[in-house]
DRENFI-427745 format. One line per 10 residues: their letters; for each residue x, y, z of N, C-alpha, C. Coordinates in steps of 0.1 Angstrom, whole numbers, always signed. Atoms other than C-alpha are relative to their C-alpha. Layout:
BEGIN
A = X:Y:Z:X:Y:Z:X:Y:Z | ... $
This chain:
BEGIN
XXXXXXXXXX = +8:-12:+0:+0:+0:+0:+9:+13:+0 | -9:-12:-1:+29:+24:+8:+5:+4:-14 | -5:-3:+13:+40:+22:-29:-8:+11:-7 | +8:-11:+6:+11:+45:-38:+7:+13:+3 | -4:-13:-4:+27:+73:-19:+15:+3:-3 | -13:-4:+5:+60:+73:-38:-2:+13:-7 | +4:-13:+5:+41:+102:-54:-8:+8:+11 | +9:-8:-9:+22:+130:-37:-14:-7:+0 | +14:+5:-1:-13:+119:-25:-8:+11:+6 | +10:-10:-5:-44:+140:-18:-13:-7:+2 $
XXXXXXXXXX = +14:+5:-2:-78:+133:-5:-8:+2:-12 | +8:+0:+13:-103:+125:-32:-7:+14:-2 | +7:-13:+2:-122:+158:-25:+9:+11:-6 | -9:-10:+6:-91:+177:-36:+5:-5:-14 | -3:+5:+13:-87:+155:-68:-11:+0:-9 | +13:+1:+8:-123:+152:-80:-10:+10:+6 | +11:-8:-3:-151:+177:-80:-13:-7:-2 | +13:+5:+2:-187:+167:-75:-7:+9:-10 | +8:-7:+11:-208:+177:-106:-14:-3:+1 | +15:+2:-1:-246:+181:-103:-7:+9:-9 $
XXXXXXXXXX = +8:-8:+9:-261:+196:-134:-12:-8:-5 | +12:+8:+3:-297:+186:-141:-8:+8:-10 | +9:-6:+10:-323:+193:-168:+7:+2:-13 | -7:-2:+12:-298:+191:-196:-7:-8:-11 | +6:+7:+11:-310:+181:-231:+11:-9:-6 | -10:+9:+4:-289:+150:-237:-6:-15:+0 | +5:+14:+0:-294:+112:-244:+3:-7:+13 | -1:+8:-12:-298:+87:-216:+13:-8:-1 | -13:+8:-1:-265:+70:-205:+0:-8:+13 | -1:+9:-12:-256:+43:-180:+15:-3:+3 $
XXXXXXXXXX = -13:+4:-4:-225:+35:-160:+1:-16:+0 | -2:+15:+1:-213:-1:-169:+14:-3:+4 | -13:+5:-5:-183:-22:-160:+11:+4:-11 | -10:-4:+9:-166:-9:-192:+1:+15:-2 | +0:-15:+1:-174:+28:-188:-14:+5:-1 | +13:-6:+2:-202:+52:-193:-4:-1:-15 | +5:+2:+14:-222:+44:-225:-14:+6:-2 | +13:-4:+3:-252:+58:-242:-9:-12:+0 | +8:+11:-1:-281:+35:-236:-4:-6:-14 | +3:+4:+13:-289:+33:-273:+12:-9:-6 $
XXXXXXXXXX = -11:+8:+5:-254:+18:-278:+2:-13:+7 | -1:+13:-7:-258:-10:-253:-6:-11:-7 | +6:+12:+6:-265:-45:-264:-9:-7:+10 | +10:+6:-9:-288:-51:-234:-9:+12:+5 | +10:-10:-3:-318:-32:-221:+2:+4:+15 | -2:-6:-14:-317:-9:-190:-14:+5:+4 | +13:-4:-5:-349:-4:-170:+0:+14:+4 | +1:-14:-4:-359:+32:-166:-14:+1:+7 | +13:+0:-7:-386:+35:-139:-8:+12:-2 | +7:-12:+1:-395:+70:-147:+2:+7:-14 $
XXXXXXXXXX = -2:-6:+13:-402:+86:-181:+4:+15:+1 | -4:-13:-2:-395:+120:-166:+15:+0:+4 | -15:+0:-2:-357:+125:-168:+5:+14:+3 | -4:-14:-3:-356:+162:-158:+10:+1:+12 | -8:+0:-12:-339:+152:-126:+14:-7:-2 | -12:+7:+3:-311:+132:-143:+12:+9:-1 | -13:-8:-1:-275:+144:-140:+7:-1:-13 | -8:+0:+12:-254:+155:-169:+14:-5:+2 | -13:+5:+0:-222:+137:-176:+7:+4:-13 | -7:-5:+12:-196:+151:-200:+12:-10:-3 $
XXXXXXXXXX = -12:+7:+3:-166:+134:-218:+11:+3:+11 | -11:-1:-11:-138:+127:-192:-5:+2:+14 | +6:+1:-13:-162:+128:-163:+1:-14:+5 | +0:+13:-6:-164:+99:-139:-13:-2:+7 | +13:+3:-6:-195:+82:-126:+1:-11:+10 | +1:+10:-10:-200:+63:-94:-14:-6:-1 | +14:+6:+2:-229:+39:-101:-3:-10:+11 | +5:+10:-11:-247:+11:-82:+9:-12:+1 | -9:+12:-1:-220:-15:-90:+15:+5:+0 | -14:-5:+0:-189:+7:-87:+8:-7:+11 $
XXXXXXXXXX = -8:+7:-10:-179:-12:-55:+5:-14:-5 | -5:+13:+6:-175:-43:-78:+9:+2:-11 | -9:-1:+11:-159:-30:-109:+7:+14:-2 | -7:-13:+0:-146:+5:-101:-9:+11:-5 | +7:-12:+4:-156:+40:-111:+1:+1:-15 | +1:-1:+14:-167:+45:-147:+4:+13:-6 | -5:-12:+8:-150:+69:-171:-10:+2:-12 | +10:-3:+11:-172:+87:-197:+8:+5:-12 | -5:-6:+13:-163:+93:-233:-12:+6:-8 | +12:-5:+7:-198:+105:-241:-7:+12:+8 $
XXXXXXXXXX = +9:-10:-7:-222:+134:-232:-14:-6:+1 | +13:+6:-2:-254:+121:-217:-5:+4:+14 | +6:-2:-14:-276:+121:-186:-1:-14:+6 | +1:+12:-8:-275:+95:-159:-9:+1:+12 | +10:+1:-12:-297:+84:-130:+4:+9:+11 | -4:-8:-12:-299:+108:-101:+6:-8:+12 | -6:+8:-10:-288:+79:-80:+15:-1:-2 | -14:+0:+3:-254:+82:-96:+7:+12:+5 | -8:-11:-4:-226:+105:-85:+10:+3:-12 | -9:-4:+11:-207:+125:-112:+12:+8:+5 $
XXXXXXXXXX = -12:-6:-5:-171:+135:-106:+8:+5:-12 | -8:-6:+10:-147:+156:-126:+14:+4:+6 | -13:-3:-5:-109:+160:-123:+2:+15:+2 | -3:-14:-1:-97:+193:-109:+10:+4:-11 | -9:-5:+11:-76:+214:-133:+15:-5:+3 | -14:+4:-1:-40:+202:-139:+2:-15:+2 | -1:+14:-1:-47:+165:-138:-4:-7:-13 | +3:+7:+12:-49:+139:-166:-11:-10:+3 | +11:+9:-3:-83:+122:-166:+3:-15:-4 | -2:+14:+5:-70:+92:-186:+8:-8:+11 $
XXXXXXXXXX = -7:+8:-10:-46:+83:-157:-10:-5:+10 | +10:+4:-10:-76:+83:-133:-10:-10:-5 | +8:+10:+7:-96:+63:-158:+5:-14:+4 | -6:+13:-3:-72:+35:-152:+1:-2:+15 | -1:+2:-14:-66:+41:-115:-13:-4:+6 | +13:+3:-6:-103:+40:-108:-5:-14:-4 | +3:+14:+3:-104:+5:-124:+10:-10:+5 | -10:+8:-6:-74:-8:-105:-6:-8:+11 | +4:+9:-11:-78:-37:-80:+2:+7:+13 | -2:-7:-12:-64:-14:-54:-12:+9:+4 $
XXXXXXXXXX = +11:-9:-2:-91:+12:-58:-13:-8:+3 | +12:+8:-2:-119:-15:-60:+0:-5:+14 | -1:+5:-14:-106:-29:-27:-3:+11:+10 | +3:-12:-8:-108:+6:-12:-15:+3:+1 | +15:-3:+1:-144:+11:-24:-7:-11:+8 | +7:+11:-7:-154:-23:-9:+0:+4:+15 | +0:-3:-14:-143:-9:+25:-8:+12:+4 | +9:-12:-4:-165:+22:+23:-14:-2:-6 | +14:+3:+5:-196:+5:+9:-9:-3:+11 | +10:+2:-10:-227:+6:+30:-12:-7:-5 $
XXXXXXXXXX = +12:+7:+4:-259:-13:+30:+3:-15:-2 | -2:+14:+2:-265:-50:+22:-6:-4:-13 | +5:+6:+13:-271:-71:-9:-2:+10:-11 | +2:-9:+12:-287:-52:-37:-2:+15:+4 | +1:-14:-4:-290:-21:-15:+13:+7:+3 | -14:-5:-3:-252:-15:-13:+2:+12:-8 | -5:-12:+7:-238:+19:-22:+12:+5:+7 | -12:-6:-5:-206:+38:-17:-3:+12:+9 | +1:-12:-9:-204:+62:+12:+8:+11:-5 | -7:-11:+7:-196:+94:-6:+9:+9:+10 $
XXXXXXXXXX = -8:-8:-10:-184:+112:+26:+13:-7:+3 | -12:+8:-2:-160:+84:+32:+9:+0:-12 | -8:+0:+12:-149:+84:-4:+8:+13:-1 | -6:-13:+1:-141:+121:-2:+13:+1:+8 | -12:+1:-9:-115:+112:+25:+11:-10:-5 | -10:+10:+5:-98:+84:+5:+11:+8:-7 | -12:-6:+5:-63:+93:-4:+3:-6:-14 | -3:+4:+14:-55:+92:-42:+14:+4:-4 | -13:-5:+5:-21:+93:-58:-1:+11:-10 | +0:-11:+10:-12:+124:-77:+15:+0:-6 $
XXXXXXXXXX = -13:+0:+6:+19:+116:-99:+2:+14:-7 | -2:-12:+9:+36:+145:-117:-8:-1:-13 | +9:+0:+12:+15:+155:-147:+7:-8:-12 | -6:+7:+11:+41:+142:-172:+0:-15:+3 | +1:+14:-4:+41:+109:-153:-14:-6:-3 | +14:+4:+3:+3:+107:-155:-1:-2:-15 | +1:+2:+14:+6:+112:-193:+7:-13:-5 | -8:+12:+5:+33:+85:-197:-8:-13:+4 | +8:+12:-5:+12:+60:-176:-12:-2:-9 | +13:+1:+8:-20:+68:-195:+3:-4:-15 $
XXXXXXXXXX = -4:+3:+13:-2:+66:-229:+4:-15:-1 | -4:+13:+0:+14:+33:-220:-12:-10:+1 | +12:+9:-2:-19:+17:-208:-9:+1:-11 | +8:+0:+12:-38:+30:-238:+5:-10:-10 | -6:+9:+10:-13:+11:-260:-2:-14:+4 | +0:+14:-5:-11:-20:-239:-14:-6:+0 | +14:+6:+0:-49:-24:-233:-6:-1:-14 | +5:+1:+14:-56:-17:-270:+5:-13:-6 | -5:+12:+5:-33:-46:-278:-7:-12:+6 | +8:+10:-6:-51:-68:-253:-14:-1:-6 $
XXXXXXXXXX = +13:+0:+6:-84:-57:-267:-1:-7:-13 | -1:+7:+13:-73:-69:-301:+0:-15:+1 | +0:+15:-3:-65:-103:-287:-13:-5:+4 | +13:+5:-4:-98:-105:-270:-10:-1:-12 | +8:+0:+12:-115:-96:-302:+3:-12:-9 | -4:+12:+8:-96:-123:-320:-5:-13:+6 | +5:+12:-6:-104:-149:-295:-16:-1:-1 | +15:-1:+1:-141:-138:-295:-5:-4:-14 | +4:+4:+14:-143:-141:-333:+2:-15:-2 | -3:+14:+1:-127:-175:-331:-11:-8:+7 $
XXXXXXXXXX = +11:+7:-7:-153:-186:-305:-13:+1:-8 | +12:-2:+8:-181:-172:-328:+0:-10:-12 | -1:+9:+11:-168:-192:-357:-2:-15:+4 | +2:+14:-5:-167:-224:-336:-15:-2:+2 | +14:+1:-3:-203:-217:-325:-8:-2:-13 | +6:+1:+14:-213:-212:-362:+2:-14:-6 | -2:+13:+5:-197:-245:-371:-8:-10:+7 | +9:+10:-8:-215:-264:-343:-14:+2:-5 | +13:-2:+4:-247:-248:-354:-3:-6:-14 | +1:+5:+14:-241:-258:-391:-1:-15:+1 $
XXXXXXXXXX = +0:+14:-1:-234:-294:-380:-14:-5:+4 | +13:+3:-5:-267:-295:-360:-11:+2:-11 | +10:-2:+10:-287:-280:-389:+0:-10:-11 | -2:+10:+11:-273:-304:-415:-7:-13:+4 | +5:+12:-4:-282:-334:-395:-15:+0:+2 | +15:-1:-2:-317:-322:-385:-7:+2:-13 | +6:-2:+13:-325:-310:-421:-1:-14:-7 | +1:+13:+7:-316:-345:-434:-11:-8:+6 | +10:+7:-7:-339:-360:-408:-14:+4:-5 | +13:-5:+5:-368:-338:-419:-2:-5:-14 $
XXXXXXXXXX = +2:+4:+14:-362:-347:-456:-3:-15:-1 | +1:+15:+1:-360:-385:-450:-12:-5:+8 | +10:+6:-9:-387:-389:-422:-12:+9:+1 | +12:-9:-2:-411:-359:-424:+0:+6:+13 | +0:-7:-13:-422:-339:-394:-13:-2:+7 | +12:-1:-8:-447:-337:-366:+1:+12:+9 | -1:-11:-10:-456:-308:-343:+5:-5:+13 | -5:+4:-13:-439:-309:-309:-11:-4:+9 | +11:+4:-8:-473:-312:-293:-2:-15:+0 | +2:+14:+1:-474:-348:-306:+9:-8:+8 $
XXXXXXXXXX = -10:+7:-8:-444:-356:-285:+0:+4:+15 | +0:-6:-13:-454:-338:-253:-14:-2:+7 | +12:+1:-8:-480:-343:-225:-6:+15:+1 | +5:-14:-2:-481:-305:-221:+12:+9:+3 | -10:-10:-2:-462:-274:-213:-5:+9:+12 | +4:-8:-11:-463:-254:-180:+10:+10:+3 | -9:-10:-5:-448:-223:-165:-1:+1:+15 | +1:+0:-15:-440:-216:-129:-6:+13:+4 | +5:-13:-6:-446:-185:-107:+12:+6:+6 | -12:-8:-5:-423:-158:-94:-5:+9:+12 $
XXXXXXXXXX = +3:-8:-12:-431:-148:-58:+12:+10:+3 | -11:-9:-4:-411:-119:-43:+11:-8:+7 | -12:+8:-6:-376:-133:-35:+11:+9:+4 | -12:-7:-4:-344:-122:-19:+9:+0:-12 | -9:-1:+11:-318:-110:-43:+14:-6:+2 | -12:+8:-1:-292:-136:-34:-4:-15:-3 | +3:+14:+3:-289:-173:-44:-4:-8:+12 | +3:+9:-11:-304:-200:-23:+13:-8:+4 | -11:+7:-5:-279:-218:-1:-4:-12:+8 | +3:+12:-9:-278:-253:+15:-14:-5:-2 $
XXXXXXXXXX = +14:+6:+0:-314:-264:+23:-10:+10:-4 | +10:-11:+4:-330:-231:+11:-6:-3:-14 | +6:+1:+13:-354:-229:-18:+4:+12:-9 | -3:-11:+8:-345:-208:-48:-9:+0:-13 | +8:-1:+12:-366:-196:-78:+10:+4:-11 | -9:-2:+11:-347:-198:-111:-2:+15:-6 | +0:-13:+7:-337:-165:-128:+0:-4:-15 | +1:+2:+15:-342:-161:-166:+14:-4:-5 | -13:+3:+4:-304:-162:-169:+5:-14:+3 | -3:+14:-2:-304:-198:-157:+0:-9:-12 $
XXXXXXXXXX = +1:+7:+12:-312:-209:-192:+6:+9:-11 | -7:-9:+10:-288:-195:-218:+9:-8:-9 | -9:+7:+9:-273:-209:-250:+1:-15:+2 | +0:+15:-2:-283:-245:-242:+7:-4:+13 | -7:+3:-13:-265:-243:-208:-9:+4:+11 | +8:-3:-12:-284:-246:-175:+10:+4:+11 | -8:-5:-10:-269:-226:-147:-8:+0:+13 | +7:+2:-12:-283:-238:-114:+2:+12:+10 | -2:-11:-10:-266:-210:-93:-8:+13:-3 | +8:-12:+3:-287:-184:-112:-14:-1:+5 $
XXXXXXXXXX = +14:+1:-6:-316:-183:-88:-1:+11:+11 | +2:-10:-11:-331:-160:-61:-6:-8:+11 | +5:+8:-12:-337:-173:-26:-14:+3:+3 | +14:-2:-5:-373:-178:-16:+0:+3:+15 | +0:-4:-14:-379:-160:+17:-5:-12:+9 | +3:+11:-9:-381:-184:+47:-15:-1:+3 | +14:+1:-4:-417:-175:+54:-10:-4:-11 | +9:+3:+12:-430:-184:+19:+1:-15:-3 | +1:+15:+3:-441:-220:+12:+2:-2:-15 | -3:+3:+14:-426:-234:-20:-12:-7:-6 $
XXXXXXXXXX = +11:+6:+7:-452:-244:-46:+6:-13:-7 | -7:+13:+4:-442:-281:-51:-4:-4:-15 | +3:+3:+14:-459:-281:-86:+11:+5:-9 | -10:-7:+8:-430:-260:-98:+14:-5:+3 | -13:+4:-3:-401:-280:-84:+7:-5:-13 | -8:+3:+11:-373:-283:-110:+8:-13:+3 | -7:+13:-2:-358:-318:-114:+10:-1:-12 | -10:+3:+10:-327:-329:-133:-6:-8:-11 | +6:+7:+11:-336:-339:-168:-12:+8:-6 | +11:-8:+6:-364:-313:-172:+5:+8:-12 $
XXXXXXXXXX = -3:-8:+12:-365:-296:-206:-6:+14:+3 | +4:-14:-3:-367:-258:-199:+1:+9:-13 | +0:-10:+11:-376:-231:-225:-4:+13:+5 | +3:-13:-5:-375:-194:-219:-13:+6:-7 | +12:-6:+5:-409:-177:-223:+1:+14:-4 | -2:-15:+3:-397:-141:-224:+15:+3:+1 | -14:-4:+0:-364:-125:-232:+2:+10:-12 | -3:-8:+12:-347:-104:-258:-3:-9:-12 | +3:+8:+12:-355:-115:-294:+10:-11:-3 | -10:+11:+3:-322:-134:-297:+0:-11:+10 $
XXXXXXXXXX = -1:+10:-10:-326:-153:-265:-14:-6:+4 | +13:+6:-4:-364:-159:-261:-1:-14:-8 | +1:+13:+6:-372:-196:-268:+13:-8:+1 | -12:+7:-3:-337:-206:-256:-3:-12:+9 | +4:+13:-8:-336:-241:-240:+13:-6:+6 | -11:+7:-7:-315:-262:-217:-6:-12:+8 | +5:+12:-8:-318:-295:-198:+5:+3:+14 | -3:-4:-14:-319:-289:-160:+9:-11:+6 | -8:+9:-9:-292:-304:-137:+1:+7:+13 | +2:-8:-12:-301:-293:-102:+12:-2:+10 $
XXXXXXXXXX = -11:+3:-8:-271:-309:-85:-3:+1:+15 | +4:+0:-14:-290:-313:-52:-6:+13:+5 | +7:-12:-4:-304:-278:-52:-15:-1:+0 | +15:+0:+0:-340:-271:-43:-5:+13:-8 | +3:-11:+9:-351:-250:-72:-15:-1:-5 | +14:-2:+5:-385:-237:-85:+0:+7:-13 | +2:-6:+14:-397:-228:-120:-6:+14:+2 | +6:-13:+0:-404:-191:-125:-10:+2:-11 | +11:-2:+10:-432:-176:-146:+6:+3:-14 | -5:-4:+13:-408:-166:-174:+7:-12:-7 $
XXXXXXXXXX = -6:+12:+6:-396:-202:-181:-10:-11:+0 | +9:+12:+2:-416:-231:-195:+7:-13:+3 | -5:+14:-1:-412:-268:-187:-8:-8:-10 | +6:+9:+9:-419:-292:-215:-1:-14:+6 | +1:+13:-5:-433:-325:-203:-2:-10:-12 | +0:+8:+12:-424:-350:-230:-5:-14:+3 | +5:+14:-1:-440:-384:-236:+11:-10:+2 | -10:+11:-2:-423:-416:-226:+5:-4:-14 | -6:+4:+13:-399:-427:-253:+6:+12:-8 | -5:-12:+7:-391:-391:-264:+13:+4:+7 $
XXXXXXXXXX = -12:-4:-7:-355:-382:-257:+1:+15:+2 | -1:-14:-3:-350:-349:-240:+11:+6:-8 | -11:-6:+8:-317:-344:-258:-4:+2:-15 | +5:-2:+14:-334:-349:-292:-9:+12:-1 | +8:-12:+0:-360:-323:-284:+8:+13:+1 | -9:-12:-2:-333:-299:-272:+7:+3:-13 | -7:-3:+13:-313:-303:-305:-9:+6:-10 | +9:-5:+10:-344:-296:-325:-3:+15:+3 | +3:-14:-4:-352:-264:-305:+11:+9:-3 | -12:-8:+2:-316:-252:-309:+2:+2:-15 $
XXXXXXXXXX = -3:-1:+14:-318:-256:-347:-4:+14:-6 | +3:-12:+6:-318:-226:-370:-14:+1:-5 | +14:+1:+4:-351:-238:-384:-10:+5:+11 | +8:-5:-11:-367:-233:-350:+2:+14:+4 | -2:-14:-3:-350:-200:-343:-7:+9:-10 | +7:-9:+10:-365:-186:-375:-15:+0:+4 | +14:+0:-4:-399:-197:-363:-2:+9:+13 | +1:-8:-12:-393:-180:-329:-1:+15:-4 | +0:-14:+4:-385:-147:-346:-14:+4:-7 | +13:-3:+7:-418:-150:-366:-11:+2:+10 $
XXXXXXXXXX = +12:+0:-8:-441:-156:-337:+2:+7:+14 | -3:-7:-13:-424:-138:-307:-8:+13:+0 | +8:-12:-1:-446:-110:-295:+5:+9:+11 | -4:-10:-10:-440:-78:-275:-1:+14:-5 | +1:-14:+4:-445:-41:-274:+14:+7:-1 | -14:-5:+1:-407:-36:-271:+9:-10:-6 | -10:+10:+6:-379:-52:-291:+10:-4:+10 | -9:+4:-10:-360:-54:-259:-5:-12:+8 | +6:+11:-8:-384:-80:-244:-12:-5:-8 | +11:+6:+7:-406:-104:-264:-4:-13:+7 $
XXXXXXXXXX = +5:+12:-7:-427:-134:-253:-5:-10:-10 | +5:+11:+8:-437:-168:-266:-11:-6:+8 | +11:+7:-7:-470:-186:-259:+4:-15:+0 | -2:+14:+0:-470:-222:-250:-4:-7:-12 | +5:+6:+13:-490:-230:-281:+9:+2:-11 | -10:-3:+10:-463:-214:-302:+10:-11:+0 | -11:+10:-2:-437:-238:-288:-5:-14:-4 | +5:+14:+4:-459:-269:-292:-3:-1:-15 | +2:+1:+14:-465:-260:-328:+13:-2:-8 | -13:+2:+7:-427:-262:-336:+1:-14:-6 $
XXXXXXXXXX = -1:+13:+6:-421:-290:-361:+13:-7:+4 | -12:+8:-3:-396:-318:-353:+0:-12:-9 | +0:+12:+9:-385:-348:-374:-8:-11:+7 | +8:+12:-5:-408:-378:-371:+9:-12:+1 | -9:+11:-2:-384:-403:-356:-4:-9:+12 | +2:+10:-11:-386:-434:-334:+11:+4:+11 | -10:-2:-10:-367:-434:-301:+14:-4:-4 | -13:+4:+5:-339:-453:-317:+6:+10:-10 | -4:-10:+10:-337:-428:-346:+4:+13:+7 | -3:-12:-8:-338:-399:-321:+14:-1:+6 $
XXXXXXXXXX = -13:+2:-6:-308:-414:-303:+11:+1:-10 | -10:+0:+11:-289:-419:-336:+2:+15:-4 | -2:-14:+4:-295:-382:-345:+8:+7:+10 | -8:-7:-10:-282:-369:-312:+14:-5:+0 | -14:+5:+0:-252:-392:-314:+8:+5:-12 | -7:-5:+12:-244:-381:-349:+4:+15:+2 | -4:-14:-3:-245:-344:-339:+11:+1:+9 | -10:-1:-10:-224:-350:-309:+14:-5:-6 | -13:+5:+5:-198:-371:-328:+6:+10:-10 | -5:-10:+9:-195:-345:-356:+5:+12:+6 $
XXXXXXXXXX = -4:-12:-7:-191:-317:-331:+12:-3:+10 | -10:+3:-10:-166:-336:-309:+13:+6:-2 | -14:-6:+2:-135:-322:-326:+0:+14:+4 | +1:-14:-3:-147:-287:-317:-2:+1:+15 | +5:-1:-14:-156:-296:-281:+9:+8:+10 | -10:-6:-9:-124:-284:-264:+3:+15:-3 | -4:-14:+4:-121:-251:-283:-6:+11:+8 | +6:-10:-9:-147:-230:-264:+6:+1:+14 | -6:+0:-13:-132:-240:-231:+14:+6:+0 | -13:-6:+1:-97:-231:-243:-1:+15:-2 $
XXXXXXXXXX = +2:-14:+3:-109:-198:-256:-4:+8:+13 | +4:-6:-12:-126:-190:-223:+11:+1:+10 | -12:-1:-9:-94:-198:-204:+9:+11:-4 | -9:-10:+5:-74:-175:-226:-6:+14:+3 | +7:-13:-4:-100:-147:-221:+1:+3:+14 | -1:-2:-14:-99:-152:-184:+15:+5:+4 | -13:-4:-2:-61:-150:-184:+3:+14:-5 | -2:-14:+5:-61:-118:-205:-6:+10:+9 | +7:-9:-9:-86:-102:-181:+9:+2:+13 | -9:-1:-12:-63:-111:-151:+13:+8:-3 $
XXXXXXXXXX = -13:-7:+4:-32:-98:-170:-3:+15:-1 | +4:-14:+2:-50:-66:-179:-1:+7:+14 | +2:-6:-13:-60:-60:-143:+13:+2:+8 | -13:-1:-6:-25:-67:-130:+8:+11:-6 | -8:-10:+6:-9:-45:-155:-5:+14:+4 | +5:-14:-3:-32:-15:-148:+3:+3:+15 | -3:-2:-14:-28:-19:-110:+15:+4:+2 | -15:-2:-1:+10:-21:-113:+4:+13:-6 | -4:-13:+7:+13:+9:-137:-5:+12:+8 | +6:-12:-7:-10:+33:-118:+5:+2:+14 $
XXXXXXXXXX = -6:-2:-13:+7:+26:-85:+15:+0:+0 | -14:-2:+1:+42:+30:-98:+9:-12:+3 | -8:+12:-3:+53:-6:-94:+11:-3:-10 | -11:+1:+10:+74:-3:-126:+0:+12:-8 | -2:-12:+8:+87:+24:-149:-6:-3:-14 | +6:+3:+13:+64:+25:-179:+8:+4:-11 | -8:-4:+12:+90:+42:-200:+9:-12:-4 | -8:+12:+4:+110:+9:-199:-9:-13:+1 | +9:+11:-1:+80:-14:-191:+7:-12:+7 | -6:+10:-8:+102:-33:-167:-1:+2:+15 $
XXXXX = -1:-2:-14:+103:-39:-130:-12:-6:+8 | +11:+6:-7:+71:-58:-122:-3:-14:-5 | +4:+14:+4:+62:-95:-122:-15:+0:+0 | +14:-1:+1:+27:-95:-135:-6:-14:-3 | +5:+13:+3:+24:-133:-139:-10:-4:+11 $
């Protein structure tokens, strides 16, 4: 910790000014883990509880925003002009400082650890104590050193970002290849065996309910209600649930069991109708109202139905029938799902289809895992490099003097 003070340090109130300008004519913006972005540029929707934004705060390029998750990912730097929630705090460097240096310092692990120590409240109600933040000591290197550090990190993080983009593109190509394999096998089955609607293979389809829950996952012997994010890209994530309060009796009709075929009822257009096979791993989980459970007839393989739902043919049908007043959230009816066509196969033929898809995709199986490992290592390297540079652990002009492994 003392390494910070190889340079002059000042309390945050003498480094950052609080900015509170309201009523500006500017687009809506949000503080995210990558910085402040205009909401129209985000690839996810942000809930706005009030159509009246006259009380929203103006943020300018090179301002900083303390948001509701800053204690987890640091303080967000803005490269845009917009308005943010009145619950946010807008900061601006005092004259004579380089905002790009603090852009990185405010994302360093050291600063995030400091923010954790001055966070008040519990669970989803956590927020940073701004009075305590004003007393936090921040390093103030000489201005030329701030420039050198910022320039060095701009170049190094840009190089890492190019690697991330490369790995991500490779992952997307693998996903496309896996999808192509699935589509070829399923299309061949349609041509040679014909089709039947999914309702012919199912006893029915049900959805759960979503009582008011605690905003933390269930633990041990507690009951949890699945979140929509528990079903994504054919993967079931049991930890994605909200704890049922102890005073609420679980509805046993909605108990999720391993092997259940789950389909999302509402989501963004790209994710609605996504499916996965449940694996509860001993957890006590309940079905929410935004996820369907398909009850298949005896002799129908769950893995066969899943492969059919994941096919491009079915995704095209989803886009045609999904409904909603907003393109950020659309819904499917149970009858829409039961109308999806699937190849008319016997149980033995269903197993053969699944085996063929799995065998053809086997050569690609390890690639996504390897890519995720590399992305994780890059993220760790990036964080270590930023923290070491902004705290002076090595001379950025020579880029030597720190073990970042």
